[in-house]
C-alpha positions in Angstrom: 5.6 -17.4 -16.1 2.1 -15.7 -15.7 3.9 -12.5 -14.5 5.4 -12.1 -17.9 2.2 -12.6 -19.7 0.9 -9.0 -19.9 -1.6 -6.8 -21.8 -1.5 -3.1 -22.4 -3.8 -0.8 -20.2 -4.7 3.0 -20.0 -3.8 5.0 -17.1 -5.6 3.5 -14.0 -6.5 6.8 -12.7 -7.6 9.0 -15.4 -7.9 6.7 -18.5 -5.5 8.5 -20.7 -3.8 6.4 -23.4 -0.2 5.3 -22.7 0.5 6.8 -26.1 0.5 10.2 -24.3 2.7 9.1 -21.6 6.5 9.1 -21.4 8.9 6.5 -20.3 9.7 7.0 -16.6 11.5 3.5 -15.8 12.9 1.1 -18.4 12.0 -2.4 -17.6 14.4 -4.5 -15.6 13.2 -8.0 -14.9 15.6 -11.0 -13.8 13.4 -14.0 -13.2 16.3 -15.7 -11.4 16.1 -13.1 -8.5 12.4 -14.0 -7.8 11.6 -15.8 -4.9 9.1 -16.5 -2.0 9.8 -12.9 -0.7 9.6 -11.0 -4.0 5.8 -10.2 -3.4 6.2 -10.0 0.4 5.8 -6.8 2.4 8.7 -4.8 3.6 11.2 -7.1 2.0 14.9 -6.1 1.1 14.7 -4.2 -2.2 15.6 -6.0 -5.4 15.3 -3.1 -7.7 13.5 -5.0 -10.4 10.6 -3.4 -12.2 8.4 -3.5 -15.2 8.5 -0.6 -17.7 6.7 2.5 -16.1 5.3 5.4 -18.0 4.3 8.8 -16.5 0.8 10.1 -17.3 0.7 13.5 -18.8 -2.8 14.2 -17.4 -2.9 13.0 -13.8 0.8 12.5 -13.0 0.6 8.9 -12.1 3.6 6.6 -12.9 2.2 3.2 -13.9 3.1 -0.2 -15.6 1.5 0.2 -19.0 1.7 -3.6 -19.7 1.1 -5.3 -16.3 0.4 -9.0 -15.4 -3.4 -10.0 -14.9 -5.2 -9.4 -11.7 -5.4 -13.2 -11.4 -1.5 -13.6 -11.8 -1.0 -10.9 -9.1 -3.5 -12.6 -6.7 -1.7 -15.9 -7.1 1.7 -14.5 -6.3 0.5 -12.6 -3.3 -1.4 -15.7 -2.0 1.8 -17.7 -2.1 4.2 -14.9 -0.7 6.0 -15.5 2.4 5.9 -13.2 5.5 8.6 -12.1 8.0 7.8 -8.5 8.9 5.8 -8.5 12.1 7.9 -5.8 14.0 7.7 -3.4 11.0 4.0 -4.2 10.5 3.5 -3.2 14.1 5.5 0.1 13.8 3.5 0.9 10.5 0.2 0.3 12.2 1.1 2.6 15.0 2.0 5.4 12.5 -1.2 4.8 10.7 -3.3 5.0 13.9 -1.7 8.3 14.8 -2.1 9.8 11.4 -5.9 9.0 11.1 -6.9 9.8 14.7 -7.9 13.4 13.8 -10.4 12.2 11.1 -12.1 9.8 13.5 -13.7 12.8 15.2 -16.0 13.0 12.0 -17.1 9.4 12.0 -19.3 7.1 13.8 -16.9 4.4 15.2 -19.1 1.5 14.1 -17.7 -0.8 11.4 -14.4 -0.6 9.8 -12.7 -2.6 7.0 -8.9 -2.8 6.1 -8.1 -3.9 2.4 -4.7 -5.7 2.6 -4.7 -6.3 6.3 -1.5 -8.6 6.6 -1.7 -10.0 10.1 -4.5 -7.7 11.1 -2.4 -5.7 13.5 -4.0 -2.4 12.4 -7.4 -4.0 13.2 -6.2 -4.2 16.8 -5.5 -0.5 16.7 -9.0 0.3 15.4 -10.6 -1.7 18.3 -8.4 0.3 20.7 -9.5 3.5 18.9 -13.2 2.6 19.6 -14.5 0.8 16.6 -17.2 -1.8 17.5 -16.6 -4.2 14.6 -13.5 -4.7 12.4 -12.8 -6.8 9.3 -9.9 -7.3 7.0 -9.1 -9.0 3.8 -5.6 -10.4 2.9 -4.4 -12.6 0.1 -1.3 -13.9 1.7 -1.9 -17.3 3.6 1.6 -16.8 5.3 0.6 -13.5 6.8 -2.8 -14.7 8.1 -0.9 -17.7 9.7 1.4 -15.2 11.4 -1.6 -13.5 13.0 -2.4 -14.1 16.7 -5.6 -16.3 17.3 -7.7 -13.6 18.5 -7.6 -11.9 15.0 -8.4 -14.8 12.8 -12.1 -14.3 12.8 -11.6 -10.7 11.7 -9.7 -11.7 8.6 -10.9 -13.0 5.2 -8.3 -14.7 3.1 -8.4 -13.6 -0.7 -8.3 -10.5 -2.8 -10.7 -7.7 -2.2 -14.1 -8.3 -4.0 -16.8 -5.8 -3.6 -19.7 -8.2 -3.6 -18.3 -10.0 -0.4 -19.6 -7.1 1.5 -23.1 -5.4 2.1 -23.5 -2.0 0.3 -23.2 1.1 2.7 -22.1 -1.3 5.6 -18.8 0.4 6.7 -17.9 3.8 8.4 -14.2 3.6 7.6 -12.3 1.6 5.0 -8.6 1.7 5.0 -6.1 0.6 2.2 -2.4 1.0 3.3 0.5 0.4 1.0 -1.8 -1.7 -1.1 -3.0 0.5 -4.1 0.4 0.4 -5.7 0.1 -3.4 -5.9 -3.3 -3.8 -7.7 -4.1 -3.6 -11.3 -7.2 -1.4 -11.2 -7.0 1.1 -8.2 -9.9 3.2 -9.7 -12.2 0.0 -9.4 -11.2 -0.5 -5.7 -11.8 3.3 -5.0 -15.4 3.0 -6.6 -16.1 -0.1 -4.8 -15.1 1.5 -1.5 -17.4 4.4 -2.2 -20.4 1.9 -2.6 -19.5 0.1 0.6 -19.1 3.3 2.8 -22.2 4.7 4.6 -22.9 8.3 3.8 -20.4 10.5 5.5 -17.9 7.5 5.8 -14.3 7.7 5.1 -11.6 6.2 2.9 -8.2 6.3 4.0 -5.0 5.2 2.0 -1.3 5.4 2.5 0.8 5.3 -0.6 4.4 6.0 -1.8 5.0 9.6 -3.2 7.4 9.2 -6.1 7.8 13.0 -6.0 9.1 13.1 -2.5 12.6 14.5 -1.9 14.0 11.3 -0.7 12.6 9.1 -3.5 13.9 11.7 -6.3 17.4 11.7 -4.4 17.6 7.8 -4.7 16.1 7.5 -8.2 16.4 3.8 -9.3 18.0 2.8 -5.9 14.7 3.9 -4.1 12.8 0.9 -2.6 9.6 2.0 -4.4 11.1 0.8 -7.7 9.9 -2.7 -7.3 8.3 -5.6 -9.3 5.3 -5.5 -7.0 4.3 -2.0 -7.8 1.8 -1.5 -10.7 1.6 2.1 -10.1 3.3 5.0 -8.1 1.4 7.9 -6.9 2.2 11.6 -6.2 0.1 13.9 -4.1 -1.5 15.1 -7.3 -2.3 11.6 -8.7 -3.7 10.3 -5.4 -5.8 13.3 -5.1 -7.0 12.8 -8.6 -8.1 9.3 -7.7 -10.2 10.5 -5.0 -11.7 13.4 -6.8 -12.6 11.6 -9.9 -14.5 9.0 -7.9 -16.7 11.4 -6.0 -15.0 11.7 -2.6 -15.3 15.0 -0.9 -13.0 17.1 1.6 -10.1 15.2 0.2 -6.8 15.7 2.2 -3.4 14.6 1.1 -0.4 15.0 3.3 3.0 13.3 4.2 3.7 11.7 7.5 6.6 10.2 9.6 7.2 6.5 10.0 9.0 5.2 12.9 11.0 2.0 12.3 14.0 0.3 13.9 17.6 1.2 12.7 17.8 -2.5 11.6 15.0 -1.9 9.1 16.2 1.4 7.9 19.5 -0.2 7.1 17.8 -3.0 5.2 16.1 -0.5 2.9 19.3 1.6 2.4 20.5 1.7 -1.2 24.1 0.4 -0.3 26.3 -2.1 -2.0 25.9 -5.7 -0.4 29.2 -5.8 1.3 28.7 -2.3 2.9 25.2 -3.1 3.9 26.2 -6.3 5.5 29.0 -4.6 7.4 26.5 -1.8 8.6 24.0 -4.5 9.8 26.7 -6.3 11.7 27.9 -3.2 13.3 24.7 -2.0 14.6 23.9 -5.5 15.8 27.2 -5.6 17.7 26.6 -2.2 19.3 23.1 -3.2 20.5 21.4 -0.3 18.5 19.7 -2.2 15.9 16.4 -2.1 17.8 16.4 1.7 18.4 13.2 3.4 16.7 14.0 6.3 14.4 11.3 8.5 13.0 11.7 9.6 9.4 9.7 11.1 6.5 10.6 8.6 3.7 8.1 9.9 1.2 4.9 8.1 2.3 1.5 10.1 1.8 -1.9 9.5 3.7 -4.9 10.5 1.6 -8.4 10.9 3.1 -11.8 11.3 1.5 -15.5 11.1 2.5 -18.5 9.8 0.9 -21.0 12.7 0.6 -23.6 12.6 3.4 -26.4 12.9 1.0 -25.1 10.1 -1.4 -26.8 6.7 -1.4 -25.1 3.6 -2.9 
């Protein structure tokens, strides 16, 4: 299996050697538990992960021996998709959190890396962007998109050369930087694709958040999909080291159904099944509940006097 063919890497944010890092999570891989949803978005947690180490320089937690980018691209291409409701809820939260930043931007062209069904592209159009585009590796996610979004979405992994330099006013990357092998490469590519004064916005998990620290190994962020886990300090370091200015990092609230929160809860399978049946019987599974679950939005700008 290609996912088990791995090579050592340095910290993908600051380049420090893994020799200077400490073990954060021991490896726990069970190939028999991998299926078509293992690399799908917003799945039920499996609690599988590669060994992860904590960088002593920038605070990133990362897989020190990850699969190749090609192997990751192949599994995401083949991943199934069944989270349209949650994707809609997430897109609404992202639209709320970026709205203040839009006052500083020209609402011309926007790109979303890891766009899924393109639901956030609809939000960007509603917010006033003239042109939107998305890139998504999952065939199933694109197939689940309504017809009017198909022309906006390119299938594949993000490649800088597919786009013109300095051609976007906003580039977004939500819950995707954890999944790639080289987040710094993407961050540098985004800088070159932004027009001067344009913005890069990401959403990532914060492994140092209270909820994730309380759950420990039972947190949904401990997952075979995640090649790295950020903290507020390490996501800020990623932006700062790659030339972004006015970098802002803050937590925010997600609003999902009780059904989804129950699916994520670190409960024994029998108790979880009973809870899911109970809320369905009571007719409350679809109630939307706002909660801060340790997600962080980071925003940075390309200097207005900088050219690609």
